[in-house]
C-alpha positions as a Python dict, from the first residue, in 0.01 Angstrom:
ca = {
    (1, 'M'): (0, 0, 0),
    (2, 'K'): (-207, 179, 260),
    (3, 'T'): (-183, 52, 617),
    (4, 'A'): (-427, 36, 906),
    (5, 'S'): (-460, -21, 1279),
    (6, 'V'): (-762, -182, 1444),
    (7, 'C'): (-822, -86, 1807),
    (8, 'T'): (-1081, -199, 2060),
    (9, 'I'): (-1153, -4, 2376),
    (10, 'G'): (-1294, -143, 2701),
    (11, 'D'): (-1180, -316, 3019),
    (12, 'E'): (-1434, -591, 2947),
    (13, 'I'): (-1216, -715, 2659),
    (14, 'L'): (-892, -709, 2857),
    (15, 'I'): (-1038, -910, 3146),
    (16, 'G'): (-1191, -1168, 2911),
    (17, 'Q'): (-1549, -1080, 2994),
    (18, 'I'): (-1637, -1053, 2625),
    (19, 'V'): (-1473, -1184, 2309),
    (20, 'D'): (-1357, -929, 2053),
    (21, 'T'): (-1520, -1028, 1724),
    (22, 'N'): (-1519, -677, 1577),
    (23, 'S'): (-1149, -676, 1493),
    (24, 'S'): (-1165, -983, 1268),
    (25, 'H'): (-1459, -840, 1071),
    (26, 'I'): (-1286, -504, 1030),
    (27, 'A'): (-953, -661, 930),
    (28, 'R'): (-1125, -874, 667),
    (29, 'E'): (-1300, -574, 514),
    (30, 'L'): (-978, -371, 509),
    (31, 'N'): (-793, -657, 345),
    (32, 'L'): (-1054, -674, 71),
    (33, 'L'): (-979, -308, -4),
    (34, 'G'): (-608, -385, -37),
    (35, 'I'): (-520, -223, 297),
    (36, 'Q'): (-262, -399, 516),
    (37, 'V'): (-350, -423, 884),
    (38, 'K'): (-26, -363, 1074),
    (39, 'Y'): (-155, -343, 1431),
    (40, 'M'): (-439, -484, 1640),
    (41, 'T'): (-461, -358, 1994),
    (42, 'S'): (-702, -355, 2287),
    (43, 'I'): (-699, -58, 2523),
    (44, 'G'): (-856, -32, 2868),
    (45, 'D'): (-1088, 243, 2986),
    (46, 'D'): (-807, 485, 3062),
    (47, 'R'): (-813, 828, 2896),
    (48, 'G'): (-434, 874, 2885),
    (49, 'R'): (-375, 526, 2750),
    (50, 'I'): (-641, 570, 2482),
    (51, 'I'): (-484, 895, 2361),
    (52, 'S'): (-126, 762, 2362),
    (53, 'E'): (-208, 433, 2188),
    (54, 'L'): (-424, 597, 1922),
    (55, 'T'): (-155, 861, 1864),
    (56, 'R'): (101, 585, 1808),
    (57, 'C'): (-129, 411, 1560),
    (58, 'L'): (-203, 735, 1373),
    (59, 'D'): (168, 814, 1350),
    (60, 'N'): (248, 472, 1202),
    (61, 'T'): (-53, 382, 984),
    (62, 'D'): (-278, 562, 738),
    (63, 'I'): (-611, 449, 884),
    (64, 'V'): (-718, 373, 1240),
    (65, 'I'): (-1051, 207, 1313),
    (66, 'V'): (-1164, 210, 1677),
    (67, 'T'): (-1459, 27, 1833),
    (68, 'G'): (-1602, 67, 2181),
    (69, 'G'): (-1637, 325, 2456),
    (70, 'L'): (-1917, 527, 2296),
    (71, 'G'): (-2208, 428, 2521),
    (72, 'P'): (-2411, 647, 2757),
    (73, 'T'): (-2240, 541, 3083),
    (74, 'K'): (-1955, 709, 3273),
    (75, 'D'): (-1696, 448, 3172),
    (76, 'D'): (-1751, 529, 2803),
    (77, 'I'): (-1475, 787, 2760),
    (78, 'T'): (-1363, 735, 2402),
    (79, 'K'): (-1548, 1035, 2261),
    (80, 'D'): (-1389, 1281, 2499),
    (81, 'A'): (-1045, 1130, 2441),
    (82, 'L'): (-1096, 1171, 2067),
    (83, 'R'): (-1201, 1533, 2116),
    (84, 'E'): (-867, 1604, 2287),
    (85, 'L'): (-664, 1392, 2044),
    (86, 'S'): (-811, 1563, 1737),
    (87, 'G'): (-780, 1916, 1875),
    (88, 'S'): (-1155, 1978, 1877),
    (89, 'A'): (-1268, 2302, 2043),
    (90, 'G'): (-1596, 2154, 2164),
    (91, 'Y'): (-1905, 1957, 2076),
    (92, 'K'): (-2183, 1991, 1822),
    (93, 'E'): (-2511, 1802, 1789),
    (94, 'S'): (-2559, 1566, 1496),
    (95, 'S'): (-2920, 1625, 1398),
    (96, 'E'): (-2920, 1315, 1177),
    (97, 'Q'): (-2806, 1089, 1461),
    (98, 'M'): (-3051, 1256, 1699),
    (99, 'A'): (-3333, 1165, 1459),
    (100, 'H'): (-3221, 799, 1470),
    (101, 'I'): (-3204, 808, 1850),
    (102, 'E'): (-3560, 943, 1871),
    (103, 'R'): (-3681, 676, 1628),
    (104, 'I'): (-3511, 391, 1814),
    (105, 'L'): (-3627, 501, 2160),
    (106, 'G'): (-3978, 570, 2032),
    (107, 'A'): (-4005, 223, 1877),
    (108, 'R'): (-3905, 69, 2213),
    (109, 'G'): (-4131, 296, 2417),
    (110, 'I'): (-3832, 438, 2608),
    (111, 'P'): (-3844, 805, 2714),
    (112, 'M'): (-3560, 1032, 2601),
    (113, 'I'): (-3320, 1131, 2882),
    (114, 'D'): (-3006, 1345, 2897),
    (115, 'T'): (-2766, 1054, 2844),
    (116, 'N'): (-2948, 962, 2522),
    (117, 'R'): (-2930, 1319, 2395),
    (118, 'A'): (-2560, 1330, 2478),
    (119, 'Q'): (-2491, 1049, 2234),
    (120, 'A'): (-2581, 1281, 1947),
    (121, 'L'): (-2311, 1526, 2063),
    (122, 'V'): (-1983, 1481, 1871),
    (123, 'P'): (-1653, 1672, 1850),
    (124, 'D'): (-1703, 1974, 1624),
    (125, 'N'): (-1424, 1873, 1385),
    (126, 'C'): (-1551, 1524, 1303),
    (127, 'T'): (-1764, 1396, 1019),
    (128, 'V'): (-2061, 1188, 1134),
    (129, 'I'): (-2152, 861, 965),
    (130, 'P'): (-2500, 798, 1109),
    (131, 'N'): (-2567, 472, 1291),
    (132, 'T'): (-2918, 358, 1204),
    (133, 'L'): (-2891, 48, 1427),
    (134, 'G'): (-2806, 218, 1754),
    (135, 'T'): (-2771, 547, 1938),
    (136, 'A'): (-2394, 614, 1907),
    (137, 'P'): (-2281, 745, 1566),
    (138, 'C'): (-1960, 666, 1382),
    (139, 'M'): (-1721, 961, 1399),
    (140, 'A'): (-1458, 1019, 1128),
    (141, 'F'): (-1153, 1244, 1179),
    (142, 'Y'): (-916, 1339, 898),
    (143, 'G'): (-571, 1500, 880),
    (144, 'L'): (-430, 1334, 1191),
    (145, 'G'): (-93, 1172, 1268),
    (146, 'K'): (256, 1313, 1242),
    (147, 'Q'): (221, 1351, 865),
    (148, 'G'): (-123, 1505, 895),
    (149, 'K'): (-260, 1252, 645),
    (150, 'S'): (-410, 978, 863),
    (151, 'A'): (-780, 917, 927),
    (152, 'L'): (-953, 774, 1234),
    (153, 'Y'): (-1297, 614, 1243),
    (154, 'S'): (-1462, 556, 1582),
    (155, 'L'): (-1743, 298, 1584),
    (156, 'P'): (-1968, 170, 1864),
    (157, 'G'): (-1854, -155, 2022),
    (158, 'V'): (-2182, -347, 1992),
    (159, 'P'): (-2091, -603, 1722),
    (160, 'F'): (-2406, -582, 1508),
    (161, 'E'): (-2382, -201, 1509),
    (162, 'A'): (-2010, -197, 1425),
    (163, 'I'): (-2051, -452, 1146),
    (164, 'G'): (-2356, -268, 1016),
    (165, 'L'): (-2148, 51, 981),
    (166, 'L'): (-1858, -113, 797),
    (167, 'P'): (-1995, -72, 440),
    (168, 'A'): (-2030, 304, 494),
    (169, 'V'): (-1688, 327, 657),
    (170, 'M'): (-1522, 134, 374),
    (171, 'A'): (-1693, 358, 118),
    (172, 'D'): (-1560, 664, 301),
    (173, 'I'): (-1208, 519, 302),
    (174, 'R'): (-1229, 466, -75),
    (175, 'R'): (-1329, 831, -117),
    (176, 'H'): (-1040, 964, 90),
    (177, 'F'): (-755, 733, -7),
    (178, 'E'): (-605, 618, -335),
    (179, 'L'): (-600, 242, -293),
    (180, 'E'): (-396, -18, -474),
    (181, 'E'): (-611, -262, -670),
    (182, 'I'): (-631, -607, -517),
    (183, 'T'): (-788, -928, -645),
    (184, 'H'): (-886, -1222, -424),
    (185, 'H'): (-1024, -1562, -511),
    (186, 'T'): (-1099, -1824, -248),
    (187, 'I'): (-1139, -2199, -299),
    (188, 'V'): (-1300, -2397, -15),
    (189, 'T'): (-1195, -2754, 64),
    (190, 'F'): (-1304, -3011, 318),
    (191, 'G'): (-1174, -3340, 452),
    (192, 'I'): (-799, -3283, 412),
    (193, 'P'): (-608, -3151, 718),
    (194, 'E'): (-416, -2828, 659),
    (195, 'S'): (-69, -2986, 688),
    (196, 'T'): (-162, -3271, 452),
    (197, 'L'): (-322, -3028, 211),
    (198, 'A'): (-11, -2809, 207),
    (199, 'K'): (204, -3110, 119),
    (200, 'Q'): (-42, -3228, -146),
    (201, 'I'): (-39, -2895, -332),
    (202, 'E'): (323, -2802, -256),
    (203, 'A'): (446, -2825, -617),
    (204, 'W'): (143, -2629, -741),
    (205, 'E'): (201, -2357, -479),
    (206, 'D'): (573, -2332, -561),
    (207, 'A'): (486, -2279, -929),
    (208, 'L'): (261, -1979, -862),
    (209, 'P'): (392, -1647, -998),
    (210, 'A'): (577, -1427, -750),
    (211, 'N'): (297, -1166, -747),
    (212, 'I'): (32, -1420, -640),
    (213, 'H'): (13, -1506, -272),
    (214, 'L'): (-158, -1815, -126),
    (215, 'A'): (-305, -1813, 226),
    (216, 'Y'): (-439, -2113, 420),
    (217, 'L'): (-746, -2034, 632),
    (218, 'P'): (-848, -2344, 833),
    (219, 'N'): (-1179, -2374, 1017),
    (220, 'P'): (-1313, -2694, 1181),
    (221, 'T'): (-1666, -2635, 1050),
    (222, 'V'): (-1597, -2489, 707),
    (223, 'G'): (-1278, -2673, 613),
    (224, 'V'): (-962, -2513, 474),
    (225, 'R'): (-1006, -2206, 258),
    (226, 'L'): (-731, -2144, 4),
    (227, 'R'): (-717, -1773, -79),
    (228, 'L'): (-526, -1650, -383),
    (229, 'T'): (-435, -1280, -376),
    (230, 'Q'): (-278, -1054, -635),
    (231, 'F'): (-193, -693, -560),
    (232, 'G'): (-196, -444, -845),
    (233, 'G'): (-413, -493, -1153),
    (234, 'K'): (-685, -741, -1232),
    (235, 'A'): (-592, -1107, -1201),
    (236, 'D'): (-716, -1412, -1387),
    (237, 'F'): (-681, -1708, -1151),
    (238, 'T'): (-861, -1953, -1383),
    (239, 'P'): (-552, -2154, -1494),
    (240, 'Y'): (-433, -2201, -1135),
    (241, 'I'): (-779, -2299, -1010),
    (242, 'T'): (-815, -2555, -1290),
    (243, 'E'): (-484, -2712, -1191),
    (244, 'L'): (-590, -2714, -826),
    (245, 'Q'): (-917, -2888, -910),
    (246, 'E'): (-727, -3161, -1093),
    (247, 'I'): (-513, -3220, -783),
    (248, 'L'): (-782, -3207, -513),
    (249, 'G'): (-1093, -3331, -697),
    (250, 'E'): (-1412, -3346, -489),
    (251, 'A'): (-1233, -3220, -178),
    (252, 'I'): (-1307, -2878, -331),
    (253, 'Y'): (-1670, -2796, -263),
    (254, 'G'): (-1708, -2423, -318),
    (255, 'E'): (-1568, -2075, -358),
    (256, 'G'): (-1563, -1746, -169),
    (257, 'E'): (-1789, -1752, 136),
    (258, 'D'): (-1945, -2090, 55),
    (259, 'T'): (-2006, -2329, 344),
    (260, 'L'): (-2101, -2695, 335),
    (261, 'Q'): (-2457, -2609, 433),
    (262, 'S'): (-2494, -2335, 169),
    (263, 'V'): (-2361, -2562, -106),
    (264, 'I'): (-2592, -2844, 4),
    (265, 'G'): (-2884, -2600, 5),
    (266, 'R'): (-2808, -2477, -346),
    (267, 'R'): (-2795, -2830, -484),
    (268, 'L'): (-3114, -2942, -312),
    (269, 'R'): (-3302, -2632, -429),
    (270, 'A'): (-3176, -2671, -786),
    (271, 'E'): (-3293, -3033, -798),
    (272, 'G'): (-3620, -2973, -612),
    (273, 'K'): (-3521, -3232, -349),
    (274, 'T'): (-3584, -3241, 27),
    (275, 'L'): (-3379, -3319, 336),
    (276, 'A'): (-3434, -3452, 689),
    (277, 'L'): (-3190, -3509, 975),
    (278, 'A'): (-3161, -3759, 1262),
    (279, 'E'): (-2922, -3648, 1535),
    (280, 'S'): (-2791, -3805, 1849),
    (281, 'C'): (-2441, -3688, 1948),
    (282, 'T'): (-2474, -3355, 1764),
    (283, 'G'): (-2787, -3268, 1964),
    (284, 'G'): (-2939, -3035, 1705),
    (285, 'H'): (-2618, -2864, 1586),
    (286, 'L'): (-2650, -3022, 1243),
    (287, 'S'): (-2999, -2876, 1214),
    (288, 'E'): (-2867, -2540, 1331),
    (289, 'L'): (-2613, -2535, 1048),
    (290, 'I'): (-2869, -2629, 784),
    (291, 'T'): (-3116, -2367, 905),
    (292, 'S'): (-2849, -2095, 913),
    (293, 'V'): (-2898, -2070, 536),
    (294, 'A'): (-3171, -1828, 431),
    (295, 'G'): (-3447, -1997, 232),
    (296, 'C'): (-3375, -2345, 371),
    (297, 'S'): (-3750, -2404, 409),
    (298, 'D'): (-3749, -2472, 33),
    (299, 'Y'): (-3578, -2807, 93),
    (300, 'Y'): (-3543, -2876, 467),
    (301, 'K'): (-3835, -3055, 631),
    (302, 'G'): (-3707, -3106, 984),
    (303, 'S'): (-3518, -3331, 1221),
    (304, 'V'): (-3546, -3581, 1502),
    (305, 'T'): (-3302, -3533, 1790),
    (306, 'S'): (-3302, -3892, 1906),
    (307, 'Y'): (-3070, -3869, 2201),
    (308, 'S'): (-3215, -4169, 2380),
    (309, 'N'): (-3236, -4522, 2247),
    (310, 'E'): (-3609, -4512, 2319),
    (311, 'V'): (-3659, -4231, 2066),
    (312, 'K'): (-3431, -4404, 1817),
    (313, 'M'): (-3657, -4709, 1832),
    (314, 'K'): (-4003, -4555, 1873),
    (315, 'V'): (-3968, -4266, 1629),
    (316, 'L'): (-3699, -4369, 1381),
    (317, 'G'): (-3758, -4743, 1379),
    (318, 'V'): (-3409, -4850, 1489),
    (319, 'K'): (-3434, -5218, 1582),
    (320, 'S'): (-3380, -5319, 1944),
    (321, 'E'): (-3164, -5607, 1816),
    (322, 'T'): (-2937, -5355, 1640),
    (323, 'L'): (-2884, -5160, 1960),
    (324, 'A'): (-2835, -5476, 2165),
    (325, 'Q'): (-2580, -5626, 1925),
    (326, 'Y'): (-2391, -5318, 1800),
    (327, 'G'): (-2483, -5029, 2032),
    (328, 'A'): (-2604, -4682, 1947),
    (329, 'V'): (-2262, -4570, 1823),
    (330, 'S'): (-2240, -4806, 1532),
    (331, 'E'): (-2269, -4820, 1156),
    (332, 'A'): (-2580, -5034, 1181),
    (333, 'C'): (-2754, -4782, 1407),
    (334, 'V'): (-2687, -4473, 1195),
    (335, 'R'): (-2795, -4662, 883),
    (336, 'E'): (-3131, -4729, 1043),
    (337, 'M'): (-3153, -4373, 1183),
    (338, 'A'): (-3095, -4216, 842),
    (339, 'S'): (-3334, -4453, 664),
    (340, 'G'): (-3591, -4405, 940),
    (341, 'V'): (-3600, -4026, 934),
    (342, 'L'): (-3610, -4027, 553),
    (343, 'R'): (-3917, -4250, 576),
    (344, 'V'): (-4086, -4069, 867),
    (345, 'L'): (-4046, -3720, 716),
    (346, 'D'): (-4082, -3842, 356),
    (347, 'T'): (-3774, -3677, 207),
    (348, 'D'): (-3531, -3748, -75),
    (349, 'Y'): (-3218, -3725, 141),
    (350, 'A'): (-3131, -3765, 507),
    (351, 'A'): (-2826, -3753, 733),
    (352, 'A'): (-2771, -3908, 1075),
    (353, 'T'): (-2515, -3885, 1357),
    (354, 'S'): (-2442, -4102, 1661),
    (355, 'G'): (-2128, -4075, 1867),
    (356, 'I'): (-1950, -3996, 2193),
    (357, 'A'): (-1878, -3624, 2227),
    (358, 'G'): (-1724, -3656, 2574),
    (359, 'P'): (-1573, -3588, 2809),
    (360, 'G'): (-1705, -3918, 2949),
    (361, 'G'): (-1884, -4217, 2804),
    (362, 'G'): (-1604, -4369, 2600),
    (363, 'S'): (-1461, -4722, 2605),
    (364, 'P'): (-1148, -4889, 2466),
    (365, 'E'): (-1350, -5006, 2165),
    (366, 'K'): (-1530, -4672, 2119),
    (367, 'P'): (-1321, -4392, 2271),
    (368, 'V'): (-1444, -4038, 2328),
    (369, 'G'): (-1447, -3853, 1998),
    (370, 'T'): (-1583, -4147, 1799),
    (371, 'A'): (-1889, -4096, 1579),
    (372, 'W'): (-2071, -4285, 1306),
    (373, 'L'): (-2232, -4074, 1034),
    (374, 'A'): (-2476, -4168, 759),
    (375, 'A'): (-2623, -4011, 447),
    (376, 'A'): (-2934, -4172, 296),
    (377, 'K'): (-3065, -4121, -56),
    (378, 'R'): (-3398, -4223, -207),
    (379, 'Q'): (-3338, -4378, -550),
    (380, 'P'): (-3571, -4332, -852),
    (381, 'D'): (-3712, -4683, -798),
    (382, 'G'): (-3804, -4595, -438),
    (383, 'S'): (-3524, -4791, -274),
    (384, 'V'): (-3294, -4623, -24),
    (385, 'T'): (-2915, -4636, -31),
    (386, 'V'): (-2705, -4532, 267),
    (387, 'A'): (-2341, -4421, 279),
    (388, 'T'): (-2160, -4428, 614),
    (389, 'Q'): (-1840, -4299, 768),
    (390, 'C'): (-1671, -4338, 1105),
    (391, 'V'): (-1469, -4043, 1239),
    (392, 'H'): (-1240, -4006, 1540),
    (393, 'F'): (-1144, -3677, 1705),
    (394, 'A'): (-965, -3592, 2029),
    (395, 'S'): (-1095, -3247, 2112),
    (396, 'S'): (-1326, -3092, 2369),
    (397, 'R'): (-1694, -3181, 2373),
    (398, 'A'): (-1790, -2860, 2189),
    (399, 'V'): (-1528, -2903, 1916),
    (400, 'N'): (-1609, -3273, 1878),
    (401, 'I'): (-1975, -3184, 1819),
    (402, 'E'): (-1878, -2919, 1563),
    (403, 'R'): (-1662, -3167, 1376),
    (404, 'F'): (-1917, -3447, 1387),
    (405, 'A'): (-2171, -3211, 1233),
    (406, 'S'): (-1941, -3076, 964),
    (407, 'Y'): (-1823, -3422, 859),
    (408, 'A'): (-2187, -3535, 843),
    (409, 'L'): (-2259, -3241, 612),
    (410, 'D'): (-1961, -3333, 395),
    (411, 'L'): (-2075, -3696, 372),
    (412, 'L'): (-2417, -3571, 268),
    (413, 'R'): (-2261, -3329, 18),
    (414, 'R'): (-2057, -3605, -144),
    (415, 'N'): (-2368, -3823, -181),
    (416, 'L'): (-2606, -3566, -330),
}
């Protein structure tokens, strides 16, 4: 199996000024090619350190992918370090990248200056993979490392540029390396904590063949992804997936890159149905998730962020007696919120949230992290049925809001 290192360059990562998201994207793409990532490292803006760390990675892995340090400012020193590391005699201009630089600057009305032109200069022994999204190209170097067989790819650090270059980089890797065939299949579950899920499917996991590996990939918004992997040859996971479905039932909601919101969207579009949302404690996050799916205008009409009781009553029709007797964080309130927004926006389905995200505002009866959720459905006879659920979490405000929203989506999903 081929191996890889993923390196990020920049003091801003080491001091916590920015979060490194590039490495996770790169590692995922390498894994899909059947390449094992052995090292992930972040290197500061120090020429000697860059050269020594990259040399170590090249000596110990087949492929090194580097992001960062390719900008037009004086602290961007990666390119010159790579020139020395690769034994380049000097620089050459990439005419293709220069054309992209001229196009980008022209579209923005920015005049070309020397620092822009310099970004089209690359070590004379590298292969350029043009960057159509920015001014710094991807540079590929071959025949490096102590065996003279390793390759290094240097990408810009701007995340959307780095991610945009990955398909071309992965295609180049396939051309230069003989890769072992790998097959993945991912099942997505929701509503069962990872530890409980592992215990529930323990016997099934133990019975998997030795050449099939199971990975647990938990995420508070998505749920727990169960990824089956087989290295070498095509795999048919159908029998194992069938057994898993019998064990977990409706806790399984999708496959691959499915999310709760994408699955909900597919079902609503297929049935020609519409959706509205009424949010209190989630403050619009539920709407954000729904609208993250391309084409959601086919089924999503809109939402009411009814943070105050006044809006709950005046817009959604929540009764003052309900709020007086039960409070805003109650089953009765979310029932009326969901029914109200379904009526106001004239949809087939609706979801509602009301809770206490924290860090303050809780009580012994309703502690911080408590939320009531509702999913309303218009029946063929015109009546409305509402399903509810109460959840309790003990996380930060941001995580509580994420979990309230994802559990509301799951309640909606189960009632479609």
